[in-house]
C-alpha positions as CSV (number, residue, x, y, z in Angstrom):
1,X,117.9,108.2,102.1
2,X,114.3,107.2,103.0
3,X,113.9,106.3,106.6
4,X,112.0,103.0,107.0
5,X,111.0,100.6,109.7
6,X,109.5,97.2,110.2
7,X,106.1,96.9,111.9
8,X,104.6,93.4,112.5
9,X,104.8,90.6,115.0
10,X,108.3,89.3,115.7
11,X,107.2,85.8,114.5
12,X,106.0,87.3,111.2
13,X,109.3,89.1,110.7
14,X,111.2,85.9,111.4
15,X,109.1,83.9,109.0
16,X,109.0,86.4,106.1
17,X,112.2,88.5,106.3
18,X,115.4,86.6,106.1
19,X,118.8,88.2,106.3
20,X,119.0,88.4,102.5
21,X,115.8,90.3,102.4
22,X,116.9,92.7,105.1
23,X,120.2,93.4,103.3
24,X,118.2,94.1,100.1
25,X,116.0,96.6,102.0
26,X,119.1,98.3,103.5
27,X,120.5,98.9,100.1
28,X,117.5,101.1,99.1
29,X,116.3,102.6,102.5
30,X,117.7,103.6,105.9
31,X,116.1,100.7,107.8
32,X,115.7,101.1,111.5
33,X,116.9,98.3,113.7
34,X,114.5,95.9,115.2
35,X,110.8,95.3,114.7
36,X,107.9,97.5,116.0
37,X,105.0,95.5,117.4
38,X,103.5,98.3,119.6
39,X,103.2,101.9,118.5
40,X,102.5,103.1,122.0
41,X,105.9,102.2,123.5
42,X,108.5,104.9,123.1
43,X,108.6,107.0,120.0
44,X,109.2,104.4,117.2
45,X,107.6,106.3,114.3
46,X,108.9,109.8,114.8
47,X,111.3,109.9,111.7
48,X,109.8,107.0,109.7
49,X,108.7,107.8,106.1
50,X,107.9,104.2,105.0
51,X,106.7,101.3,107.0
52,X,107.2,97.7,105.9
53,X,104.3,95.9,107.7
54,X,103.2,92.3,108.1
55,X,101.0,90.0,110.1
56,X,100.5,91.4,113.6
57,X,101.1,95.1,112.7
58,X,99.1,97.3,115.1
59,X,96.4,99.5,113.6
60,X,97.7,102.7,112.0
61,X,95.0,104.8,113.6
62,X,94.9,108.5,114.3
63,X,97.0,108.2,117.4
64,X,99.7,106.2,115.7
65,X,99.8,108.6,112.8
66,X,100.1,111.6,115.1
67,X,103.3,110.1,116.3
68,X,104.4,109.5,112.7
69,X,104.4,113.0,111.1
70,X,106.7,111.9,108.2
71,X,105.0,108.6,107.3
72,X,104.0,108.6,103.6
73,X,103.9,104.9,102.6
74,X,103.1,101.4,103.8
75,X,104.4,98.3,102.1
76,X,102.6,95.2,103.4
77,X,104.3,91.8,103.2
78,X,101.0,89.9,103.3
79,X,97.7,90.1,101.5
80,X,94.9,92.0,103.3
81,X,95.6,95.5,104.8
82,X,92.3,95.7,106.6
83,X,93.6,95.0,110.0
84,X,96.1,98.0,110.1
85,X,95.4,100.5,107.3
86,X,92.6,102.7,108.7
87,X,90.6,105.6,107.4
88,X,93.2,107.9,109.1
89,X,95.8,106.6,106.7
90,X,93.7,107.4,103.6
91,X,92.9,110.8,105.1
92,X,96.6,111.5,105.4
93,X,97.1,110.4,101.8
94,X,99.5,107.6,102.7
95,X,100.3,105.4,99.8
96,X,99.7,101.7,100.3
97,X,100.8,98.5,98.6
98,X,100.4,94.8,99.6
99,X,101.7,91.4,98.8
100,X,98.3,90.2,97.6
101,X,99.6,89.4,94.1
102,X,102.3,87.2,95.5
103,X,100.0,85.5,98.0
104,X,97.5,84.8,95.2
105,X,100.0,82.4,93.6
106,X,100.1,79.5,96.1
107,X,96.3,79.8,96.7
108,X,95.7,79.4,93.0
109,X,98.1,76.5,92.8
110,X,96.4,74.8,95.7
111,X,93.0,75.3,94.0
112,X,94.2,73.9,90.7
113,X,95.7,70.9,92.5
114,X,92.5,70.2,94.4
115,X,90.3,70.6,91.3
116,X,92.4,68.0,89.4
117,X,92.7,65.6,92.3
118,X,89.0,65.8,93.1
119,X,88.2,65.1,89.4
120,X,90.1,61.8,89.6
121,X,88.8,61.2,93.1
122,X,92.5,60.6,94.1
123,X,92.2,61.0,97.8
124,X,89.2,58.7,98.2
125,X,90.6,56.1,95.8
126,X,94.0,56.2,97.6
127,X,92.2,55.5,100.9
128,X,90.2,52.6,99.4
129,X,93.4,51.2,97.9
130,X,95.2,51.3,101.3
131,X,92.2,49.6,102.9
132,X,91.8,46.8,100.3
133,X,95.4,46.3,99.1
134,X,94.0,45.3,95.8
135,X,93.7,47.3,92.6
136,X,90.2,48.2,91.4
137,X,89.0,47.5,87.8
138,X,90.2,50.5,86.0
139,X,88.0,49.7,83.0
140,X,84.9,49.9,85.2
141,X,85.6,53.4,86.6
142,X,82.4,55.4,86.3
143,X,82.2,57.9,83.4
144,X,81.9,60.9,85.7
145,X,85.4,60.3,87.1
146,X,88.1,62.3,85.4
147,X,88.9,65.9,84.3
148,X,88.0,65.8,80.6
149,X,85.5,68.5,79.9
150,X,84.4,69.0,83.5
151,X,82.9,72.3,84.2
152,X,84.6,74.5,86.8
153,X,82.8,77.5,88.3
154,X,84.9,80.3,89.8
155,X,83.0,82.4,92.3
156,X,84.6,85.9,92.1
157,X,87.1,87.2,89.6
158,X,89.3,88.4,92.4
159,X,93.1,88.4,92.0
160,X,93.1,84.7,93.1
161,X,90.1,83.8,91.1
162,X,91.7,85.3,87.9
163,X,94.9,83.4,88.6
164,X,92.9,80.2,89.0
165,X,91.3,80.7,85.6
166,X,94.7,81.3,84.0
167,X,96.0,78.0,85.5
168,X,93.0,76.1,84.4
169,X,93.2,77.3,80.8
170,X,95.6,74.7,79.5
171,X,93.3,71.9,80.7
172,X,90.3,70.4,78.9
173,X,87.8,72.1,81.2
174,X,84.9,74.4,80.7
175,X,85.3,77.5,82.9
176,X,82.5,79.6,84.3
177,X,82.8,82.7,86.4
178,X,80.5,84.8,88.5
179,X,81.4,88.3,89.7
180,X,78.8,91.1,89.7
181,X,81.6,93.7,89.6
182,X,83.2,92.7,86.3
183,X,81.8,92.6,82.8
184,X,84.3,90.2,81.2
185,X,86.9,87.8,82.3
186,X,89.3,86.3,79.7
187,X,89.2,82.5,79.6
188,X,85.9,82.1,81.3
189,X,82.2,82.3,80.5
190,X,80.5,84.9,82.7
191,X,77.2,83.6,84.3
192,X,74.8,84.4,87.0
193,X,75.3,83.1,90.6
194,X,72.5,80.4,90.4
195,X,73.7,79.2,87.0
196,X,77.3,78.9,88.3
197,X,76.2,76.4,90.9
198,X,73.7,74.5,88.7
199,X,76.1,73.9,85.9
200,X,79.5,73.3,87.6
201,X,81.1,70.0,88.5
202,X,83.4,72.0,90.8
203,X,82.7,75.4,92.4
204,X,85.8,77.2,93.7
205,X,85.0,80.1,96.1
206,X,87.3,83.2,96.0
207,X,85.0,86.0,97.1
208,X,86.2,88.2,100.0
209,X,84.3,88.2,103.3
210,X,82.2,91.4,103.3
211,X,78.9,92.1,104.9
212,X,77.1,91.4,101.7
213,X,79.0,88.1,101.0
214,X,78.5,86.5,104.5
215,X,76.5,83.4,103.8
216,X,76.5,84.1,100.1
217,X,76.9,80.4,99.3
218,X,73.4,79.6,100.7
219,X,71.5,76.5,101.4
220,X,69.6,76.9,98.1
221,X,72.7,77.2,96.1
222,X,74.3,74.2,97.7
223,X,71.1,72.2,97.1
224,X,71.2,73.2,93.4
225,X,74.7,71.7,92.9
226,X,75.0,68.6,90.6
227,X,75.2,65.2,92.3
228,X,78.9,64.5,93.2
229,X,79.9,68.1,92.6
230,X,82.8,69.5,94.6
231,X,82.8,72.7,96.6
232,X,86.2,74.2,97.2
233,X,86.6,77.1,99.6
234,X,89.9,78.9,100.1
235,X,88.3,82.3,100.9
236,X,86.7,82.6,104.3
237,X,84.5,80.0,106.1
238,X,81.7,82.5,106.8
239,X,81.0,82.9,103.0
240,X,79.3,79.5,103.2
241,X,76.2,78.2,104.9
242,X,78.3,75.6,106.7
243,X,75.4,73.8,108.2
244,X,73.8,73.3,104.8
245,X,77.1,72.1,103.4
246,X,77.5,69.6,106.2
247,X,74.1,68.2,105.6
248,X,74.8,67.8,101.8
249,X,78.1,66.1,102.3
250,X,76.9,63.8,105.0
251,X,74.1,62.7,102.7
252,X,76.8,61.9,100.1
253,X,75.2,64.3,97.5
254,X,78.3,66.5,97.1
255,X,81.9,66.7,98.2
256,X,83.8,69.6,99.8
257,X,87.4,70.7,100.1
258,X,87.8,73.4,102.8
259,X,91.0,75.2,103.6
260,X,89.0,77.6,105.7
261,X,86.1,77.1,108.1
262,X,83.9,79.1,110.6
263,X,85.3,79.2,113.2
264,X,88.8,78.8,111.8
265,X,89.3,75.6,113.8
266,X,86.1,73.7,114.1
267,X,85.0,72.3,117.5
268,X,86.3,68.7,118.0
269,X,82.8,67.2,117.7
270,X,81.8,69.1,114.5
271,X,80.4,66.6,111.9
272,X,82.6,67.9,109.1
273,X,85.7,66.4,110.8
274,X,84.5,62.8,110.4
275,X,82.8,63.2,107.0
276,X,84.5,61.1,104.4
277,X,83.2,63.4,101.7
278,X,85.0,66.4,103.1
279,X,88.7,67.3,103.1
280,X,89.7,70.0,105.6
281,X,93.2,71.5,105.5
282,X,94.5,74.0,108.1
283,X,94.4,77.2,106.1
284,X,97.6,76.3,104.3
285,X,96.8,77.4,100.8
286,X,98.3,80.8,101.3
287,X,102.0,81.5,101.5
288,X,103.9,79.2,103.8
289,X,107.5,77.9,104.1
290,X,109.6,78.9,101.2
291,X,106.7,80.7,99.6
292,X,107.3,83.5,102.1
293,X,110.2,84.4,99.9
294,X,107.8,85.5,97.1
295,X,106.2,87.9,99.6
296,X,109.5,89.3,100.7
297,X,110.8,89.8,97.1
298,X,107.6,91.7,96.1
299,X,108.0,93.9,99.2
300,X,111.6,94.7,98.4
301,X,110.7,95.5,94.8
302,X,107.9,97.9,95.9
303,X,110.2,99.6,98.5
304,X,112.8,100.1,95.8
305,X,110.3,101.5,93.3
306,X,108.8,103.9,95.8
307,X,112.2,105.1,97.1
308,X,113.2,105.8,93.5
309,X,110.1,107.9,93.0
310,X,108.4,105.4,90.6
311,X,105.4,104.6,92.8
312,X,104.0,101.2,93.6
313,X,103.4,98.5,91.0
314,X,100.7,97.0,93.2
315,X,98.9,99.9,94.9
316,X,95.9,99.5,97.2
317,X,93.3,102.1,96.6
318,X,90.9,103.5,99.1
319,X,87.9,103.2,96.8
320,X,88.5,99.4,96.4
321,X,88.7,98.7,100.1
322,X,85.0,97.7,100.2
323,X,85.6,95.0,97.6
324,X,88.8,93.3,98.7
325,X,89.7,90.9,101.4
């Protein structure tokens, strides 16, 4: 039977791997007891052939791999593997899979919800209703409020971006997409970056943070957005020119929904906190609560496939590492 071990922070293990999941893993692999959160203590990897990793896993660098002569596969229970899968892993030929497909689901659901809520201006109107305690004149609601034939621009046909497009398809929306690395995306019109921002009523950012995407959503792109357009960011805060965004929202020209910022928690006095045209959520779009079960189920399925000799259904490839989160 394949010898396997868990490598992640103990908090991550507690959050993701319940007893049902652990029992399911034990049916297909010989799972070591406990959780490894430090590869330098003792000899935890000596006989391990497969690692089930998670948030807080130490880097699998050359030193760690030297102590893991039998390691052949890594199953990650979260999205990005950048923090722990190193070049040494690829040089060894270690097979890698991640829970990115599972984690894409709640992010896309969050995005869909925010697109539809922002179109109806639900949050702002609920606030006004609470303040006034009187109903507004629904026949006098401006024509730009609503979701009928609004244009949604998706920045990056990533796994999450594609899932957002799928979820948007049943709605009466025009969908645009920009991604320089794809030639066609089903359900969306492919456009240039500038055109995406100029034509969209909502722009949803799903590009990974890479050296070439830092500050990609620039001052000029933000300035080109339609009046009252909405910018949604569930990717990484540094993808945006945050100062330019703050100026545009404070001026009341556009609105923003930010699940991520740069830094991750803004300083207490940052102007975005008190801006009525900005909704900031605490990086909650990804898997949380019972959604961790989806990550766990995918990991168990991948472990079972690999142990049976069938390979991974969601492999991570070395040549794609420069394009993924």
